[in-house]
C-alpha positions as CSV (number, residue, x, y, z in Angstrom):
1,M,-0.4,-14.3,31.7
2,F,1.9,-11.4,31.1
3,Q,3.0,-8.6,33.5
4,E,0.3,-6.0,34.0
5,F,1.1,-2.5,32.3
6,S,0.9,-0.5,35.2
7,P,2.2,3.3,35.4
8,E,5.7,2.1,36.7
9,Q,6.0,0.1,33.4
10,I,5.6,3.1,31.0
11,P,8.9,3.6,29.3
12,K,11.0,6.4,30.2
13,T,12.2,7.7,26.7
14,P,11.2,11.0,25.9
15,Y,9.0,10.0,22.7
16,L,6.5,7.2,23.0
17,F,4.9,6.2,19.7
18,F,1.7,3.9,20.1
19,T,0.9,1.9,17.0
20,G,-1.7,-0.7,16.1
21,K,-4.7,-1.6,13.8
22,G,-7.9,0.2,14.1
23,G,-9.8,-0.9,17.3
24,T,-6.9,-2.6,19.3
25,G,-7.2,0.2,21.6
26,K,-4.2,2.2,21.0
27,T,-5.7,5.8,21.9
28,S,-6.7,4.3,25.1
29,A,-3.6,3.0,25.9
30,A,-1.8,6.2,25.0
31,S,-4.3,8.6,26.7
32,A,-4.0,6.5,30.0
33,S,-0.4,6.5,29.8
34,A,-0.3,10.2,29.4
35,V,-2.4,10.9,32.5
36,A,-0.4,8.3,34.4
37,L,3.0,10.2,33.6
38,A,1.3,13.6,34.4
39,D,-0.1,12.3,37.6
40,Q,3.7,11.3,38.3
41,G,4.5,15.1,38.0
42,K,5.8,15.2,34.4
43,K,5.0,17.7,31.7
44,V,3.4,15.5,29.0
45,L,2.0,16.4,25.5
46,I,-0.3,13.9,23.6
47,V,-0.3,14.2,19.9
48,S,-2.8,12.3,17.7
49,T,-2.3,11.9,14.0
50,D,-5.1,9.4,13.6
51,P,-7.4,10.6,10.9
52,A,-10.4,9.2,13.3
53,S,-8.9,10.6,16.4
54,N,-11.1,10.4,19.5
55,L,-8.9,12.6,22.1
56,Q,-11.9,14.9,22.5
57,D,-14.0,11.9,23.3
58,V,-11.5,10.3,25.6
59,F,-10.9,13.7,27.6
60,D,-14.4,14.9,27.2
61,M,-13.6,18.1,25.8
62,E,-12.8,19.8,22.7
63,I,-9.3,19.3,21.3
64,G,-8.2,21.0,18.0
65,E,-5.0,21.6,16.2
66,N,-3.9,23.9,18.7
67,I,-2.0,22.6,21.8
68,T,-4.7,22.4,24.8
69,A,-4.3,22.1,28.3
70,I,-6.4,19.4,30.0
71,P,-7.8,21.3,32.9
72,A,-8.6,18.1,34.8
73,V,-4.8,16.7,35.0
74,S,-2.0,19.2,35.9
75,G,0.9,19.1,33.3
76,L,-1.1,17.5,30.5
77,S,-1.8,18.7,27.3
78,A,-3.0,17.5,24.0
79,V,-3.4,18.4,20.1
80,N,-5.1,16.7,17.2
81,L,-3.3,17.0,14.1
82,D,-5.5,16.6,11.0
83,P,-3.3,14.5,8.3
84,E,-6.6,14.3,6.0
85,A,-6.6,18.0,6.0
86,A,-2.8,18.0,5.3
87,A,-3.1,15.5,2.6
88,A,-5.9,17.6,1.0
89,A,-3.6,20.6,1.0
90,Y,-0.8,18.6,-0.1
91,R,-2.7,17.1,-3.0
92,D,-3.7,20.7,-4.3
93,K,-0.3,21.7,-4.1
94,I,1.1,18.9,-6.3
95,V,-1.8,18.6,-8.7
96,G,-2.9,22.4,-9.1
97,P,-0.2,23.4,-11.5
98,Y,-1.2,20.7,-13.8
99,R,-4.8,21.2,-14.1
100,D,-4.7,23.5,-17.1
101,R,-1.8,21.6,-18.6
102,F,-2.4,17.8,-18.9
103,P,-5.6,16.2,-20.0
104,A,-8.3,15.6,-17.4
105,A,-7.5,11.7,-17.4
106,I,-4.0,12.4,-16.3
107,V,-4.9,14.9,-13.8
108,S,-7.5,12.4,-12.5
109,Q,-4.9,9.6,-12.4
110,M,-2.9,12.1,-10.2
111,E,-5.4,12.9,-8.0
112,E,-6.4,9.3,-7.2
113,Q,-2.7,8.3,-6.7
114,L,-2.6,11.1,-4.0
115,S,-6.1,10.2,-2.2
116,G,-5.2,7.0,-0.7
117,A,-4.2,5.7,2.9
118,C,-0.4,6.1,2.1
119,T,-0.7,9.6,1.2
120,V,-2.5,10.3,4.4
121,E,0.2,8.8,6.4
122,I,2.9,10.2,4.7
123,A,0.9,13.8,5.5
124,A,0.7,12.3,9.2
125,F,4.4,11.9,9.2
126,D,5.0,15.3,7.7
127,E,2.9,16.9,10.7
128,F,4.6,15.1,13.6
129,T,8.0,15.5,12.0
130,T,7.3,19.3,12.3
131,I,6.8,18.4,16.0
132,L,9.8,16.3,16.6
133,T,12.2,18.8,15.0
134,K,10.9,22.0,16.9
135,E,13.2,22.1,19.8
136,E,11.7,25.3,21.3
137,L,8.4,23.1,21.5
138,T,9.8,19.8,22.6
139,S,12.0,21.3,25.4
140,Q,8.8,22.4,27.2
141,Y,7.8,18.6,28.0
142,D,9.3,15.7,29.6
143,T,7.5,13.2,27.4
144,I,5.7,13.7,24.1
145,I,3.1,10.7,23.3
146,F,2.2,10.2,19.6
147,D,-1.1,8.2,19.1
148,T,-0.4,6.5,15.5
149,A,3.2,5.8,14.5
150,P,4.4,5.3,11.1
151,T,4.3,1.8,9.3
152,G,7.3,0.0,8.2
153,H,6.3,0.7,4.8
154,T,6.4,4.5,5.1
155,L,9.6,4.9,7.0
156,R,11.5,2.6,4.1
157,L,10.1,4.9,1.6
158,L,11.3,7.9,3.4
159,Q,14.7,6.1,3.7
160,L,15.0,6.1,0.1
161,P,15.6,9.8,-0.3
162,N,17.7,9.6,-3.2
163,A,15.6,7.8,-5.3
164,W,12.6,10.1,-4.9
165,T,13.2,12.7,-7.3
166,D,14.7,10.7,-10.3
167,F,12.0,8.0,-10.2
168,L,9.1,10.6,-10.0
169,E,10.4,12.4,-12.8
170,E,11.1,9.6,-15.1
171,S,8.0,7.0,-14.2
172,T,4.2,7.6,-13.6
173,Q,3.1,4.3,-14.8
174,G,1.5,1.4,-12.8
175,A,-1.7,1.1,-10.8
176,S,-0.3,1.6,-7.3
177,C,0.1,4.3,-4.8
178,L,2.9,6.0,-6.7
179,G,3.0,9.6,-5.8
180,P,2.9,10.2,-2.2
181,L,6.4,11.5,-2.0
182,S,6.1,13.8,-5.0
183,G,6.8,17.3,-4.1
184,L,8.1,16.5,-0.7
185,D,11.8,16.3,-1.5
186,E,12.4,19.7,0.0
187,K,12.0,18.2,3.3
188,K,14.5,15.2,2.8
189,S,16.7,16.4,5.5
190,L,13.9,17.0,8.1
191,Y,12.7,13.5,7.5
192,E,16.0,12.0,7.8
193,S,16.4,13.8,11.1
194,A,13.0,12.4,12.1
195,V,13.8,8.7,11.2
196,N,16.9,9.1,13.1
197,A,15.3,10.3,16.4
198,L,12.8,7.2,15.8
199,A,15.6,4.9,15.8
200,D,17.4,6.2,18.7
201,E,16.6,3.9,21.7
202,K,17.4,6.5,24.3
203,K,14.9,8.7,22.8
204,T,11.9,6.8,21.4
205,T,10.1,3.5,22.5
206,L,7.5,1.9,20.2
207,L,4.3,0.5,21.8
208,L,2.4,-1.9,19.6
209,V,-1.0,-2.4,20.9
210,V,-2.6,-5.9,20.0
211,R,-5.8,-7.7,21.0
212,P,-5.5,-11.2,22.2
213,D,-7.0,-12.7,19.1
214,E,-5.1,-14.4,15.9
215,S,-5.3,-11.8,13.5
216,S,-4.6,-8.9,15.6
217,I,-1.4,-10.6,17.0
218,R,-0.4,-11.9,13.5
219,E,-0.9,-8.0,12.5
220,G,1.1,-6.9,15.3
221,G,4.0,-9.3,14.8
222,R,4.4,-8.4,11.2
223,A,4.5,-4.9,12.3
224,A,7.1,-5.3,14.8
225,A,9.3,-6.9,12.2
226,E,8.8,-4.5,9.8
227,L,9.6,-1.6,12.0
228,A,12.7,-3.2,13.6
229,E,13.9,-3.5,9.9
230,T,13.7,0.4,9.7
231,G,15.7,0.7,12.9
232,L,13.0,1.1,15.3
233,K,14.0,-1.7,17.7
234,N,13.3,-0.3,20.9
235,Q,9.8,-1.9,21.3
236,M,7.2,-3.2,23.9
237,A,3.6,-4.8,23.0
238,L,0.7,-4.3,24.8
239,M,-1.8,-7.2,24.9
240,N,-5.0,-5.1,25.4
241,G,-8.3,-6.6,26.6
242,V,-7.2,-9.8,28.4
243,F,-10.4,-11.3,29.8
244,Q,-10.9,-12.8,33.1
245,P,-14.3,-14.3,33.6
246,V,-16.3,-13.2,36.7
247,D,-19.3,-15.4,36.5
248,D,-18.0,-19.0,36.4
249,V,-20.7,-20.9,34.8
250,D,-21.6,-18.2,32.0
251,E,-20.7,-20.2,28.9
252,S,-20.0,-17.1,26.8
253,A,-17.4,-15.9,29.4
254,A,-15.7,-19.4,29.5
255,A,-15.7,-19.5,25.8
256,L,-14.1,-16.0,25.4
257,F,-11.4,-16.7,28.0
258,S,-10.4,-20.1,26.4
259,K,-10.4,-18.4,22.9
260,Q,-8.2,-15.7,23.7
261,Q,-5.8,-18.0,25.7
262,A,-5.6,-20.2,22.4
263,A,-5.0,-17.3,20.4
264,I,-2.0,-16.2,23.0
265,S,-0.5,-19.6,23.4
266,K,-0.4,-20.1,19.2
267,M,0.8,-16.6,18.3
268,E,3.0,-15.7,21.1
269,H,6.0,-16.5,19.0
270,L,5.3,-13.7,16.6
271,L,6.2,-11.1,19.2
272,E,9.3,-13.1,20.2
273,G,12.2,-10.7,21.3
274,V,9.4,-7.9,22.2
275,P,8.7,-7.3,26.0
276,V,4.6,-8.2,26.3
277,H,2.6,-6.5,28.9
278,Q,-1.0,-6.8,29.3
279,L,-4.2,-4.6,29.9
280,P,-7.4,-6.0,31.2
281,Y,-10.8,-6.3,29.3
282,V,-13.0,-3.7,31.2
283,P,-16.5,-3.3,31.2
284,Y,-16.8,0.5,31.1
285,P,-15.9,2.8,28.1
286,L,-12.5,4.5,28.4
287,T,-13.7,7.9,28.2
288,G,-13.0,10.6,31.1
289,I,-10.0,10.7,33.2
290,G,-11.4,8.4,35.9
291,A,-11.8,5.6,33.7
292,L,-8.3,6.2,32.2
293,R,-6.9,6.1,35.8
294,S,-8.8,2.9,36.5
295,F,-7.5,1.1,33.5
296,L,-4.2,1.7,34.1
297,Q,-4.6,0.2,37.7
298,G,-6.2,-2.7,36.2
299,D,-9.4,-2.0,38.1
300,V,-12.4,-4.0,36.6
301,S,-14.7,-3.2,39.3
302,E,-16.8,-0.5,37.5
303,V,-19.3,-2.6,36.4
304,A,-22.6,-1.9,34.4
305,G,-22.9,1.6,35.1
306,D,-25.4,3.9,33.5
307,A,-25.4,1.7,30.2
308,A,-27.2,-1.2,32.2
309,E,-30.7,0.3,31.3
310,Q,-29.8,0.6,27.4
311,E,-32.1,-1.5,25.1
312,K,-31.0,-2.5,21.7
313,P,-32.8,-1.8,18.6
314,D,-34.9,-5.0,17.3
315,L,-33.0,-5.8,14.1
316,P,-33.1,-9.0,12.1
317,G,-30.4,-11.7,11.9
318,L,-28.5,-12.5,8.9
319,G,-31.3,-14.8,7.6
320,A,-33.0,-11.4,6.2
321,L,-30.2,-10.4,4.3
322,V,-29.8,-13.9,2.7
323,E,-33.5,-14.0,2.0
324,K,-33.5,-10.4,0.2
325,L,-30.6,-11.7,-1.8
326,A,-31.9,-14.9,-2.9
327,E,-35.0,-13.0,-4.6
328,K,-32.2,-12.4,-7.4
329,T,-30.9,-15.2,-9.6
330,K,-27.5,-14.1,-10.1
331,G,-25.1,-11.2,-9.2
332,V,-22.0,-10.1,-7.4
333,I,-21.8,-9.9,-3.4
334,M,-18.8,-8.3,-1.8
335,T,-18.3,-8.3,2.0
336,M,-16.2,-5.4,3.2
337,G,-14.6,-4.4,6.5
338,K,-11.5,-4.0,8.6
339,G,-9.4,-7.3,9.5
340,G,-10.9,-9.1,12.2
341,V,-14.4,-8.2,11.9
342,G,-15.5,-11.6,10.2
343,K,-16.1,-10.7,6.9
344,T,-14.9,-14.0,5.7
345,T,-17.3,-15.9,8.0
346,I,-20.2,-13.7,6.7
347,A,-19.2,-14.0,2.9
348,S,-19.2,-17.9,3.9
349,A,-22.3,-18.0,5.4
350,V,-24.1,-16.0,2.5
351,A,-22.5,-18.2,0.0
352,A,-23.8,-21.4,1.9
353,G,-27.2,-20.0,2.7
354,L,-27.8,-18.9,-1.0
355,A,-26.5,-22.6,-2.2
356,A,-29.1,-24.0,0.5
357,K,-31.9,-22.1,-1.2
358,G,-30.8,-23.8,-4.6
359,K,-28.9,-21.1,-6.1
360,K,-25.8,-21.5,-8.1
361,V,-22.8,-19.9,-6.2
362,H,-18.9,-19.2,-6.7
363,L,-17.3,-18.1,-3.5
364,T,-13.9,-16.7,-3.9
365,T,-11.8,-16.0,-0.9
366,T,-8.3,-15.2,0.4
367,D,-9.0,-17.0,3.9
368,P,-5.5,-18.3,4.7
369,A,-6.8,-21.1,6.8
370,A,-7.5,-22.5,3.3
371,H,-10.2,-24.5,5.1
372,I,-13.5,-22.9,3.6
373,E,-13.6,-25.3,0.3
374,H,-13.3,-28.2,2.6
375,V,-15.8,-27.0,4.9
376,I,-18.3,-26.3,2.5
377,K,-17.9,-29.2,0.2
378,G,-17.5,-31.4,3.3
379,G,-21.0,-30.3,4.6
380,N,-24.4,-31.2,3.6
381,I,-25.4,-28.1,1.8
382,P,-27.9,-28.6,-1.2
383,G,-27.5,-26.6,-4.1
384,E,-24.4,-26.1,-6.1
385,I,-21.5,-24.2,-4.8
386,S,-17.7,-23.9,-6.2
387,V,-14.9,-22.1,-4.2
388,S,-11.7,-20.7,-5.5
389,R,-9.0,-19.3,-3.2
390,I,-6.7,-16.5,-3.8
391,D,-3.3,-16.9,-2.2
392,P,-2.4,-13.1,-1.5
393,E,1.1,-13.5,-1.2
394,K,1.4,-15.4,-4.6
395,E,-0.6,-12.7,-6.2
396,I,1.4,-9.9,-4.7
397,E,4.7,-11.4,-5.6
398,H,3.3,-12.1,-9.2
399,Y,2.1,-8.5,-9.5
400,K,5.4,-7.2,-8.2
401,Q,7.5,-9.2,-10.8
402,E,5.2,-8.3,-13.6
403,V,5.7,-4.5,-12.9
404,L,9.5,-4.6,-12.0
405,S,10.3,-6.4,-15.2
406,K,8.6,-3.6,-17.4
407,A,10.2,-1.1,-15.4
408,R,13.9,-2.5,-15.5
409,E,14.4,-1.2,-18.9
410,E,13.5,2.4,-17.9
411,L,14.9,2.8,-14.3
412,D,18.1,3.0,-12.7
413,E,18.9,0.9,-9.3
414,E,17.8,3.7,-7.0
415,G,14.4,4.2,-9.2
416,L,14.0,0.3,-8.9
417,A,14.5,0.4,-5.3
418,Y,11.9,3.0,-4.7
419,L,9.5,1.2,-7.0
420,E,10.0,-2.1,-5.2
421,E,9.2,-0.3,-1.7
422,D,6.1,1.5,-3.4
423,L,5.1,-2.1,-4.7
424,S,4.9,-3.1,-0.7
425,S,2.1,-0.4,0.1
426,P,-1.2,-1.8,1.2
427,C,-2.9,-0.2,-2.0
428,T,-0.6,-2.3,-4.3
429,E,-1.5,-5.5,-2.1
430,E,-5.1,-4.6,-2.6
431,I,-4.9,-4.1,-6.2
432,A,-2.7,-7.5,-7.0
433,V,-5.5,-9.3,-5.0
434,F,-8.3,-7.8,-6.7
435,R,-7.1,-8.4,-9.9
436,S,-7.6,-12.2,-9.4
437,F,-11.0,-11.6,-8.0
438,A,-12.0,-9.6,-11.0
439,N,-11.6,-12.6,-13.1
440,A,-14.0,-14.4,-10.9
441,V,-16.8,-11.6,-11.0
442,E,-17.0,-12.3,-14.9
443,K,-18.6,-15.5,-13.8
444,A,-21.6,-13.4,-12.4
445,D,-23.2,-13.5,-15.7
446,S,-24.9,-16.8,-14.8
447,E,-24.4,-17.2,-11.0
448,F,-23.9,-15.6,-7.8
449,V,-20.3,-14.8,-7.2
450,V,-19.5,-14.0,-3.6
451,I,-16.2,-12.1,-2.9
452,D,-14.8,-12.0,0.9
453,T,-12.5,-9.4,0.7
454,A,-14.1,-6.2,-1.5
455,P,-11.8,-3.4,-2.9
456,T,-11.8,0.1,-1.3
457,G,-13.1,2.8,-3.4
458,H,-9.5,4.2,-3.7
459,T,-8.5,1.0,-5.4
460,L,-11.3,0.9,-7.9
461,L,-10.8,4.5,-8.7
462,L,-7.1,3.8,-9.0
463,L,-7.5,1.1,-11.5
464,D,-10.4,3.0,-13.4
465,A,-8.1,6.2,-13.5
466,S,-5.0,4.0,-14.5
467,Q,-7.0,2.6,-17.4
468,S,-8.0,6.2,-18.6
469,Y,-4.4,7.3,-18.3
470,H,-3.3,4.6,-20.5
471,K,-6.0,4.9,-23.0
472,E,-4.9,8.8,-23.1
473,I,-1.4,8.4,-23.7
474,E,-2.0,5.3,-26.1
475,R,0.5,3.2,-24.1
476,S,-0.4,-0.5,-23.5
477,S,1.1,-1.7,-20.1
478,G,-1.1,-4.8,-19.8
479,E,-1.3,-3.8,-16.2
480,V,-5.0,-3.5,-15.9
481,P,-6.6,-6.6,-17.6
482,D,-10.0,-6.4,-19.4
483,S,-11.8,-8.2,-16.4
484,V,-10.8,-5.1,-14.4
485,V,-11.8,-2.4,-17.0
486,K,-15.4,-4.2,-17.2
487,L,-15.5,-4.3,-13.2
488,L,-16.4,-0.7,-12.0
489,P,-19.5,-0.1,-14.3
490,R,-20.8,-3.5,-13.0
491,L,-20.0,-2.8,-9.4
492,R,-21.9,0.5,-9.7
493,N,-25.0,-1.2,-10.9
494,K,-27.1,-2.0,-7.7
495,E,-29.1,-4.5,-10.0
496,E,-25.9,-6.4,-10.3
497,T,-23.8,-5.9,-7.1
498,D,-24.6,-6.1,-3.6
499,V,-21.9,-4.6,-1.2
500,I,-22.0,-5.7,2.4
501,V,-20.3,-3.6,4.8
502,V,-19.3,-5.6,8.2
503,T,-18.4,-4.0,11.5
504,L,-18.1,-4.9,15.3
505,P,-20.6,-2.8,17.6
506,E,-17.7,-0.5,18.8
507,A,-16.5,3.1,18.2
508,T,-13.6,2.6,16.2
509,P,-14.7,-0.4,13.8
510,V,-18.0,1.6,13.2
511,L,-16.1,4.8,12.6
512,E,-13.5,3.0,10.3
513,A,-16.6,1.2,8.2
514,S,-18.2,4.7,7.8
515,R,-15.1,5.9,6.3
516,L,-15.0,2.9,3.9
517,E,-18.4,3.6,3.0
518,E,-17.7,7.2,2.1
519,D,-14.5,5.8,0.2
520,L,-17.0,3.7,-1.9
521,E,-19.3,6.3,-2.3
522,R,-16.5,8.2,-4.0
523,A,-16.6,5.4,-6.5
524,E,-20.4,5.9,-6.8
525,I,-20.8,2.5,-5.2
526,T,-23.4,2.4,-2.6
527,P,-23.1,-0.4,-0.1
528,S,-26.9,-2.1,0.3
529,W,-26.4,-3.9,3.6
530,W,-24.5,-3.5,7.0
531,V,-23.8,-6.4,9.2
532,I,-23.0,-5.8,12.8
533,N,-21.1,-9.0,14.0
534,Q,-20.2,-10.5,17.5
535,S,-22.5,-8.2,19.5
536,L,-22.5,-9.2,23.3
537,A,-25.8,-7.1,23.4
538,A,-27.6,-9.6,21.4
539,A,-25.8,-12.6,23.1
540,D,-27.3,-14.6,26.3
541,T,-24.5,-13.8,28.8
542,T,-24.7,-13.5,32.6
543,D,-21.1,-12.6,33.1
544,P,-21.2,-8.9,34.7
545,I,-18.3,-7.8,32.5
546,L,-19.6,-8.9,29.3
547,K,-23.3,-7.9,30.0
548,A,-22.1,-4.1,30.7
549,R,-19.8,-4.2,27.3
550,G,-22.9,-5.4,25.7
551,N,-25.0,-2.5,27.2
552,H,-22.4,0.2,25.9
553,E,-22.5,-1.4,22.4
554,V,-26.2,-0.2,22.1
555,R,-24.9,3.3,21.2
556,W,-23.0,2.0,18.2
557,I,-25.6,-0.3,16.8
558,R,-28.0,2.7,16.9
559,E,-25.4,4.5,14.9
560,V,-25.4,2.0,12.3
561,W,-29.0,1.8,12.2
562,S,-29.2,5.4,11.6
563,R,-26.8,5.1,8.6
564,A,-28.5,1.8,7.1
565,E,-32.0,0.8,7.2
566,N,-30.7,-2.6,5.9
567,T,-28.9,-3.5,8.9
568,V,-28.6,-7.0,10.5
569,L,-27.3,-7.9,14.0
570,I,-25.4,-11.2,14.7
571,P,-24.8,-12.1,18.3
572,W,-21.4,-12.8,20.0
573,I,-21.4,-16.9,19.3
574,K,-19.3,-18.9,21.4
575,D,-18.6,-21.7,19.3
576,E,-16.2,-21.5,16.4
577,I,-18.4,-20.9,12.9
578,Q,-16.9,-23.7,11.2
579,G,-18.6,-26.5,9.1
580,A,-21.6,-26.3,6.5
581,D,-24.1,-26.7,9.3
582,A,-22.7,-23.8,11.4
583,L,-22.6,-21.8,8.5
584,R,-26.2,-22.5,7.4
585,K,-27.5,-22.0,10.9
586,L,-25.9,-18.4,10.7
587,A,-27.3,-17.8,7.1
588,S,-30.9,-18.6,8.5
589,S,-30.6,-16.8,11.9
590,R,-33.3,-14.5,12.6
591,I,-32.3,-13.2,16.4
């Protein structure tokens, strides 16, 4: 057990940066802290740079790009910055002058490089830097809370200012996120001031919001280390959603409690050196001032509420999806979703289900636990199934060395430093891993190939644009293998490929999955199925907190269903999905 995060525990520095992966509850924690500080008599501004900001939902009022007072809380104001709009304007500014001068393939390459998450994050940094360095604004507030902090990757890029111009002028090769900094060199000194303010322990505290599950804690630990390397050492971790059962005999409640405690005890070392506080698992949605105040008081008594009468749609289980896929004899199946939604489990279950129906299946996975092959081969699954496992760390390192070895002949030391940092971007990691998956996809000529980590539309377009670019200038870099070149047409063909979007029935995961879908559609790929995973609404639970949470899920289940006719619903399952029998049972579930 950690110390509760109460209003008294909120750090006293004038700048508070909340960060964490989507779905960890950083906006809720940031908003509750803002209300608590204002209740203490402070003048507070909360700033969201999250492209999927839901500040307006949390405070139940319109909040735009102008600073808006929150009438229900004296001293509190809020503003929603829109980094995607800023990124679009920035993209037009950079690419515009070249539209009539360069071949279409090169312009397409430039546009795609400037369309990724890295560019949006740089644009977000640009937005809040403007606030941080505007003294006439900051002097009006005792505390400014930022919902969404920059990642270590962005800050390291910004700490290489001398390399920006030279590198970008001399090199445009490589299928990575190169380009997000081009055109921003005029703001070098402004960014340096902002980075220095972030690293000043008297001015800034970084609050890492994580969930009590292994993947979330692992990601939080990695973010803490990365940000500390860039100088942001004044950190605090918030373990959000720590569950305490109310119904002592409810098996689901007991299982969730045990699972959380096991994850915390196993992964606690990842947050070593960072003070950790906890926030409770509450039964009510964190919208409205009353709920935010109750949240930081640790109040879990507001059970059930008006969601008690909600009825979930009658949706089929995963068995319906597997049966439909089994009508084919071969094809590519990709599961897609943010970390922690269960896409590896769904991919494994689909593979096991198809194999059990006598189909020849190849499952390729990045599962770090490395147990999938053992699980499937060790079980009693009829049919033919093979497994390959991609080690992301090895693939990324291999890809980095390949690109750097070619760049050493052209770049100086600073240019190489920039390139090396650029190759640490999430986009580059995705490309490196997916190049290996692309080789596996070629097997789909004669069997089903199930891939547990689908690429984003941005990655696919980047690879495609990169190939066109290389054709255009007749330069053979060898960075885009033939298997990748053939990939996009195959993935666009609905007869050959099924993309499965996996989400949880909560606001942020659904909104993020929707963005992933839009991103794929940009690459002319339309998902054929949605899977709503780990639903408490579909689980057999009597614990009042879990039951109330399930009732609140119904809105998001309906939201997904309205987007996709082919939607399946999987209940929260108390047992670990491990072993052939468990996978086969999940693959044949009807709900």
